[in-house]
N, C-alpha and C positions, 0 to 999 in steps of 0.2 A: 302465730297467726291470730288475727282478731276474731273473737267469738262473734258469730252472726247475730245481729239484732233483729233479723227478720222474723216476725211472729205472724202466724196465720191471722188474717183479718177476719173478725167475727162481726157480722152486721148486728145492729141493735135489735132489729125485728127480722124474723125469718122471712126470706124472700126467695123467689125462684132464682137459681144461679144460671146465668147464661154465659157460656164460653164463646168468645168472639175472636176469630183469627184476623189479625191486622192485615197481613199480606194478602193482596187481592181485593179485599173489600174496602180498605181505607187507604192503603199505600202500596206502591210497588217498590218495596224496600229490599235491598240486598244486604248481606252480612258485611261485605267489604266497604261499602260507601261510608257509613258512620265511623268505622275503624280508621279508614284513610283520613277522614276529617280530624279525628282526634290526634293522629300521628303527625299530621301536617301543621298542627297548632301546639306542638310541644313547647316547653318553657324556653329552651335554648336553641340557638340556630344549629348547633352541631347535632342536637337530638333530632331536629326536624329533618335534616338531610339523611341521617342514619336510618330513621324510621321510614322515610319515604323510599329509601332503597329496599328495605324489607318488604314494604307494601308492593313495590314493583315485582319483587321476587315471588311474592304470594300470588300476584295476578298471573304470572307466567306458569306457576305450578298448580293453579286452582283447578283447571279441567281434570288433571290427573288425580289430584287429591279428592275432589268431589266424586269422581267416578269410582274411587276405591272405598271411601267411607265418609259420608257427609258429616257425621259427628266429629270424627277425627279432624277433618278439614276445618270445621268451625273452630275447634280448639286451637289449631295451628295458626289460623288467622289472628286470633286474639292474643297470641304470645307477643305480638308487636307492641302491645300496650304495657308490657312489663316496665315498671319504674315510673309510670304516670300516677299522679296522686288522685285520690278520690275527689278532692276539691276541684281539680282541673276537669275531671270527667263530668262532674255534676254541672259545672258552669257551661262547658262546651256542649253537653247533652241538651241543656235548655236552649242554647244558641242554635244548635243544629236543627232542633225541632222548629224553633220560631222562624228562622230565616231560610231553611232548606225544605223541611217537610211540610210545614203548615200551608205554604202556598200550593203544594201538590196534593193536599188532602182531598180525597174523593167525597164530593158533596153528598151524594145519595147515601153512601155508607155512613157518613158522619151523622146525618139526620136520623137514620134508623137507630144508631147507638143512643143518641140523645132521647129518642122516643122511648126506648127500652128503659133508660135511666129514669125518665119522667114517670113511667108507669110503675116504678118501684122495684124493677128487676135488679138483681145483684149481678151486674155485668163484670166479667173478667176478660180483659184484653190479653190475647196470647200472641207473642211475636218472637221471632228469631233475633230481634235487635237487643241491644244491651238495655238494662234497666234505666240507665242514665238518659236514654232517648225516649223510652216508652213511658216513663213516669210523667214527663211534661205533656205527652200526647193524651194520657189518661186524664190528667188534671184539666186539660183543655176541653175534653168531652164530658167531664163531670163523673168519670169512672173512678171508683175507689180501690180497685184491685187489678193486678196484672200478673202475668206469667211471662218472664223474659230471662234472657241469659244474664248471669251475674258473675262478676269477677271476684276472685279471692283477693283480700287486702291484708297486708301486715303493716301495722303502724301507719295506716292511711295511705299506703303505697301499693299499687297493683302488682301482684306476682306474675301476671300473665296467664294464670290458670283459671279456667271456667269451673264454677261450682256445679254440682249435680242438681237437677238434671240439665243436660245440655239440650237446648232447643235447636234442633237441626233445621236447615233450610228446607223448603218444599222441593218436590221432585222436579225433573227437567220439564215436564209438560204441565206443571201446575198453573203457569201463567195462562194457559189455554183453558184448562178444566175449571179453575177456581176464580175466574174473573167475574165476581158477582158482588153487588152492593150488600148482600146478606152474608155476613161472616160467621153466623152461628154454627157451632159444631157440638154434636153430642159428646159428652165426656169420653165414652168408649172409643168413638171414631177419632177424636182428637188425640187421645192417648196412643192409639194404634199408629196414627200418622207421625207422631213424635217419637215413636219407638220407646215409650215408657208405660208404666202401669197407671191405672186410674188413681190409685193411692199416691203415687209419685206426682201426678199432675196436681192433685188437690194440695199436697204438701208444698208444692212449689209456688203457690199463690202468695203474693206479698202485697202490702199496701202501696198505694201510688204516691204517697207523700215522700219527700226526700228524707233519707235516713240521716238523723243527726248523730254526730260523734260525741256529743255531750251526754254523759251517762251519770245516773245517780250512783254515788259511791257511799259505802257505810262510813260513819264517823267513828273513829277510834282515837281517843285522846289519852295519852299516858302521863301527862303532867298538867299542872295548873289546878285552879279551884273548880269544883263541880258546881254546875248551875242547877238549882232545884227547879222543877217544873212549876207551871202556874204563873209564869212571868207575863204581865200584861202591860203593853206600852200605853194603851188608852188610860188604864187606871193610874199608872205611874205619873203621867203628864197632865192628867185632867186638873184644871184649875191652877196649874203651875205657872210661875213667871220666869221667863227665859230672856236673857240678853244675848243677841247675836252680834258678833263683831266680824265684819268682812262681808256684809250683804252686797256690796258693789262687785264682788268677785264672782267667778263662774259657779263655784260650789255653793257659796253663800246664797245667791239668788235662788238656785234650784232647791236648796234645803228649806228656805223660807216658803217658797211657793208650795212645795210638797207638804210641808207641815201644816200650812193653812188649809190645804185641801183635805188632808187625811185626819187631822186632829182639831176639829172645830170646837172641842171642849177644852182646849188648852187655855190657860188663864190670859196671859198677855205676853207679847213678844216685843221687847225693847230692841231697837236697832241703833247701835252706836256708829255714827257716821261723822267723818271729818268734814269740816267746812273747807271749800276750795275757793280761796280768795273771796270774790264777791258772791260766790254761789253757796248759799247756806245748806246745811245738812238736809233740812226738810225738802228743799227744792230738788236736791240731788235724788232723793228717794222718789219724789213725785215723778221725776223724769223717767226713772227706771220703770215705775208702774205704768206710765203712759206708753212707753215705747217697747219694753222687752217682751218678746214672745213667751217668756217663762210664765207670765200671768194670764195667758190666753185661756187655759182651762178654768181658772178661777172666775174670770170674767164671764165665760160661757155658763158657768154654774150659777152665779149670783146676779148676772145682768146688771140692771140699774142699782141693785142693792149691794154691789161690790164695794162701793165707797163706804157705805155704812158698816159693812163687815170689817173692812180695814180699820176704820176708826175705832171699832170695838176691840179689835185684837192687836193692833200694832201702834207703837209709839216711837217716834224718832227722837233720839237723844243726841245732841251735838257734843262731840268730844274728840279726843285724839289719843290713841293708845301709845304713841311715842312720848307722851308727856306724863309726868307723875300724876297720880290720881285720875288717869285717863282723860285729863283735860276737862273734867266736869266741874261745874260750880258746886259749892259746898252743899247746897240744899238738894240738888239732883243726886249727888253722890250718896248722901245720907238716906234718901228715899229708896234708891236702888239697893243699897247694902242692907236695908231693912227688909225689902220685899223679894229680892231675887232668890230663886231656887237653883238656878243653873246659869252659867255663862258658857256660850259656845264661841270659841275663838277660831274662826276660819280665815283670819286675815293673814297677810304675808306677801312679801315681794318674791315672785316666782321666776324672775329673770335669772338665768344661770350665773352670769358674771356681771353684776351691777356695780355701781360705785359702792365701795365698802361702807361708807357712811350710811347710805340708804339701807343696805342689807342688814347692818347691825341694828339700826334704829327700828326697822320694821319687823325683823324676824327674831331678834334676840332681846333687845332692850324692851320692846313692847310686851313680850311674854313676861318679863319680870314685873312690869307695871301692872299687868293684869293679875299676876299672882298676888301682888301686894293688895290689890283691890279685893280679891277673893278673901284674903286673910281678914279683911275688915268687915266682911259681911256676917250676918247672923247665922246663915246655914247654907249658903250657896256652894255648889260644886263647880268644877271646871272641866270642860272638854276642849282640849288643845289640839289643833290640827297640825301635824308635822308632815313628814314624807318618808316612805320606805327607804329612799335612797340616802338617808343619813348613814346607812351601812357603809357607804364609801367603797374604797378599793379593796374588796375581799371577795372570796368565792364561797359557795356552799349555802347551807340552810341558815337563814336568819330567824332566830326564835323570837318570841314575844317576851323579851326580858329587857328592862331598862338598865343600862350599864352606866353608872356615874363616871364622869370624866373620860368618856369613850373617845378613842381615836382609832381609825382603821389600821394605821401603821403601828399601833400599840406603843406609842411614844412613852417612855418611862417617866413617871412623876408628872404626867400631864395634869393640869388643873384648869378646868373650864373657866372658873372665875378669874384666875390669873391671866388666862388667854384673852378673855374679854377686855380686861384692863390694858393688856399689851396692845391690843388692836386699837383701842381708843387712844392710847399714847402715840401709836403710829400715825393715826389720823391727825392728832394735834401737831405732831412734828412736821407732817407733810403740809399742813395749812400754814405753819410758820415759815417753812422753807419756800412755799409759793409766794410769800410776801417779802422774802429776802432779796438782797441786792443781786446775788448771782443769777437767780432765776429771772428776776425782773429784767436784768440786762439782756439775758438770752431771749426773753419774750419781746423786748423792744427791737432787737436786731431782727427777729423773726417777722415782726410787723412791718418794719421798714423794707425788708427784702421781698415781701410779697409782690407778685406781678399782677396786681389787680387794683381795685379802688383804694386799698389801704396804703399803697406806695406813695411816699411823699407827704404823709399826714404829719401834722404838727399840733402842739398844744393839747387842748381838751379832746380833740378827735383822736389823736395818737394815744392818749391815756385811756380813752374808752376802748380802743382796739386792744391795747395791752391787757385791760381788765377782762375782756372776752377771752383772750388767749390764756390768761391765768386760770380762769374757770375751767377751760378745756384741758389745760395741762394737769390741774389738780384732779379732775375727774378721771383722766386717763391713768395718772399715777396710782390713784387709790383703787381703780378697777384692776390694774395689773398686780398691785400688791396683795389684794384680797385673793385673787386667783392663785398667785404664787404660794401664799401661805396655806391655802386650802390643799393644794397638791403636796406640799411638804408634809402635811399631817395625814394625808391619805384620802381626802375628799376630792371629787372631780371638779368641783366649782365652789364659788363663794356661797351660793344658795344652800347647798347641803351642809357646808361648814357652819353657817349661822343658824340653821335649823337644828343641827346637832348640839351646838352650844346651848341653845334654849332648852333642849331636852335635859341635858346634864344639870343645868341650873334649876330646872323644875324638880328634878330628883332631889337635889340638895336642899332647896329652900321650901319645897312644897310638902315635905314630910308631915304626915298627920292630916293633911287636907284631902277632901274628896276630889281627886284629880284623875283623869284618864287621858293619856296621850294617844292620839289616833294617827296612824301612819297610812295614808292611801298610797297606792302605786301610781301609775300614770293614769290620770283621770280623763276620760274621753266621752264620746257621744252617748246620750241616754237611749235606753231601750223601751221605756214605757212612760216615765214621769219626768217632767210635766207632760211630755208627749213623745212619741217615737221620733228619734232623730234630731234631738236638740244639741247644738254645740255653739260655742261662742269664742271669738277671738282666735289669734294665731297661737294655739296651745302647743303642747310638747311634740306631738307626732305630726302635726299638720304640715310643717315645712318638708319633712322627709317624705310623707305620703304624696305631697304635691310633686316633689322631685321625681318620684317613681312613676308618675303619670306623664312624664316628658320622654325625651329620647335617652335620658340617663339610664344606663342598664346595670352597671356593676357597683353594688353597694358593699363596702368592706364590712363584713359582719361574721359572727360566729353562728353557723346554722343551728346548732343545738342550744344556744343561749335562749332562755325564755324571756320573751318580751312581755312584761307584766302590765297589762292594760285592764282598766276597769271602767264600766259605764258610770257616769256621774250619778245616776239615780241609785245604783248599787252602793256607791259611797255614801249617799245621803241616807239610804235605808240603814246602813251600818251605823251612821252617826246617830240616827233616831233611836235605834236599839241601845246604843251605848249611853245616850243622854238619859233614857229612862232608867238604865241600870245605875247610873251615878245618883240620880234622884232617890232611888231605893237603896243605895249603898250596897249594891251587889256587884259592883264593877271590878274589873282588873285594872292594873296600872297602865298597861299598854295593849293596844289593839292594832293589828296590821290588817288592812283591807286590800287583799291581793288575790291573784289567781295562779301564780307560778307553781304552787304545790297542788291545789285542789282541782284546777282546770287549766293545765299548761298549754301555751301556744308558743312554739319556738320561733326564732327569727326566720328560719327557712320557710316555715309555713306563713308567717306574717307577710313576708315579702311577696310570696306567690299569691296570697289572697288579695293583697293590695293591687298587684298587677291585674288579677282577674277582675277586680271591681272596676278598674280603669278600662279594661277591655270591654266589659259589659256596657259602659257608658259610650265609648267610642264606636262600638258596633251599631249602636242605635242612631249615630250621627251620619251625615252625608259629607262627602268631600274627600279630597286626597289626603289632607292633614290627618283626619280621623282614621282613614284607611291605613296610613303608615303607623300611627301611634299604637293602634291595637296590636300591631305585630312586634312591638318592642317590649318584651317582658323583662322586668328587672330580675337579676339573679344575685344571690349572695356570693361574694368572692373573698379571698384572703386579702390582707392588707398589702402584701407584696404585689399581688396581681393588680389591685386597684392602683397602686403607685406606678406600675409598669404599663398599664393599658388604659387607665381612665383619666380623671381630671388632672392629676399632677403631670402625667406624660403629655397630655394635650396642651397644658399650659406651657410646658417646655418647648413644644413645637411652635406654638404661637409666638413665644418670645424670640425664638431663633429667626422666624420669618420677619419679626419686627426689626431685629438687628440688621438683617440683610437689606431691608427696605429703608432703614433710617437715613442713608446718604441721599436718597431720592428727594427732589424738591417738592414734597407733598405738604399741603397745609395741615393735614391731620393724618397721622400714621394709621394705616388700616389695622383692623383686628383689635383695636384698643378696647372696644366694648366686649369682645369675646374674652380677652384676657381678664378684664374686671369680673365678668360673670364666672369664669373658672376659679378665680381667687375667692369669690364669695362662696362658691360651691365647696371648695377645700375647707374653708373656715366652718361651714355648716357641718360637714362630715366630722371634722375634728371636735366640734362642740358635742356631737351626739355619740362619739366613739365609746364613752363609758357605758352607754345604754344599749348599744347594738353590737359591740365587739368585745368589750372587756367585762370583767366582773360578773361572773355567772351566779347571780343571786337566786335563791329559792326562798321566798317570803312565806313563812307559816302564818296562817290566819285562823288559828284554832279558837281563840277567845270569842270572836264574833259568831262563829259557827255554834258554839255552845249556848250563847245567848239566844240565837235564833231557834235552836232546838228546844229551848226551855219555854218558848212562847206558848200561850194557851192556843188551843186548836183553831178557834175562829179568827185568830190574828196572824196565823202563819202565812197566809196568802198575801195579805196586804203589807205586813211589816217584816216578813222573813227576808233573810240575806241569801240571795239565790245566785251568787256569782259562779258557783260550781256547775250550774245548769246552762250557762251561756253556750250557744251554738256559734262557734267562731266563724264558720262559713257564712251563715246567714247574717251575723253581726257585721262582718267586714264588707261583704258584697252588697247587702241590701239596706244596711243601716249607717254604718260609720262613714264609709267613703262618700256615699251620696249626701250625708249631712255636711261633711267637710266641703264638698263641692258647692253646697247651697250657702253655708254660713261662713266659711273660712277662706276658701280659695279666692273669692273676689277681693278680699282684703290683701292677700298676698300679691295679687295682680294689680292692685290699685284701683279696683272697680268698686262702685257702691253696691251695697246689698240690695236685694229685691225690695222695692218700695212696699210699705205696709200701710193700710188705712189707719188713720189716727184713732186711737181708742177713745170712745166716748164714755165719760163717767158722769152720772147724775145730770143728764141733759146738757152735757158739754162743760159742766163745772169741773174744775180741777179737784181731785180728791185731796182732802186734808186728813192727816193721821195724827193721833196722839192728842196731847193736851196743849 
């Protein structure tokens, strides 16, 4: 059983306590109505019908039960909620109040309560309703304390048992005797009516805020280095010169914006940006500054002086990490190697299964180029961003220890350097094969056989078509080869393979250098910085969460598997801590930024919270489409059930219909679009299976916790790593899904994002940065 987190609410200033009975003065509320609402909105259709049957049974037995013992009857009614999660009850309680009770709230009674609150009285609402309904009512009226019925929960799931004291319903004639806008009751009178003592009444008072399941836990570390107290981020990074690689990415932009906001005393931040054809690095950064919402807080802080601040703190350097020497000219390289204190490498190709050439160049070769550049500096350290999922196909606790030449399948005599050479040889062989006579002949036949404009081409036009087909063939070949090799070695995709190879090579070639590898888990929406609810692009979980907001219901997943998600500002906070530690040479070699050990949220809960967040959105909309969608909760199912009842089975049915209708003289076979959509859905599920169904990882994140704990007192609030205190209910429902709906879902649907006014810098002049 979960220990109760309800603590008696103590007002800051002594004020007269007024107990106010809700029934009669504010609402004509019965015990059964909200319970029926909860049961009728259970997660699965089967649950809904089963619980509805129980409610009808209770309705039939109610007169007898209430005439026997009202407390016992109240307990019996609430047993129908056994197995419902606290997450669902909290969301449905808010919904029930907003859409059912709020319109029926008695105006005169509500005005009297607000007058009492305004006068400074400590009002306590007392009701036979559940806390999940009464707390939203109290918050609406400005009341901070309630007495209400409370369910017992175990692991976040209701047992169906009411905790003491049970607030029984009023008597049979109460509707006549107690219909007054004034619900004030003396403590003794109220206790007598509830059949409890005054002491029990006072002990039953709880705060009206929603109870968070995130709890402070003691930190106990049994291994690794001890971090001495007195660690200061401001002191460590004051006046320091840092080069950020990857500022055009999601994490890079947020880290830059947060660093400029939090550390105005930092020396200078150099941004290594690659030129894009005719678009120089300087212009690429200017466009980010002009358009990205990430910089809104900085612009609000500095106003017209924002451009001056950027010129003072930021310098854009044109280069390319995929080239030796980072693609810098000799003079720029010498200046940076002389001045830099730290390089932060947040660059990388995050596509799961890209062209092997791109993945190696960006994720592995680039890391080696950066490492060689660090070796040539006078005193610079390196923070290299990797991913927790280099762990690959394995289960259990993943500790913060770098393993050279690591493979998830523990391939004997595996050598990362030799593997990298082999992959480059595979690429060279594929490129030669693409130019060979056999492939060329096949591509020519393919071009001539096409039933479109390419048919009948000759000469230069035909050669041009063959060239396009060759590019496509080579890309497909190398994409499949990378994925195949990754799975042979135990990684789910090319992305994790190439990131892991980079780690192994850093271990081998970076010995003796001040380097920390940082592995974030799945990086998602911010909770505070640069502002609440920032997200960008179609990231890791966006496609799945979007899918769960449609009529798709059955997601093949392991309910107990922990989905390790982390807000981007928590990742950036961890990076800043680690950056300061590297500068002071008090760092560890590996840091994991994750929540699966310190603040776990399993797949079962993640799926339900996602559905509840979509429900909250659709409940606020009008129309039949929204009414239908809010009734389709997604549920976790086994792989077998998914194949038997979801997309694969539906695709098989569609194909059967297509075959039956194919002899008909139709211009376009029906259901072609449906078949394509189901195929895309199958591929999406297959892509995400390692993260939602397989590989039960628990990523330890001890090292960053120790750094955070060592911070000086006045920096813990601003620079502390607080992932263990995330309230997943609030994050999913009020932050993450609404952010995806604003910043990401339009991209999935092919719609433009909400238009933003152009940012004006220095009276309309474009900001220039650096020298």
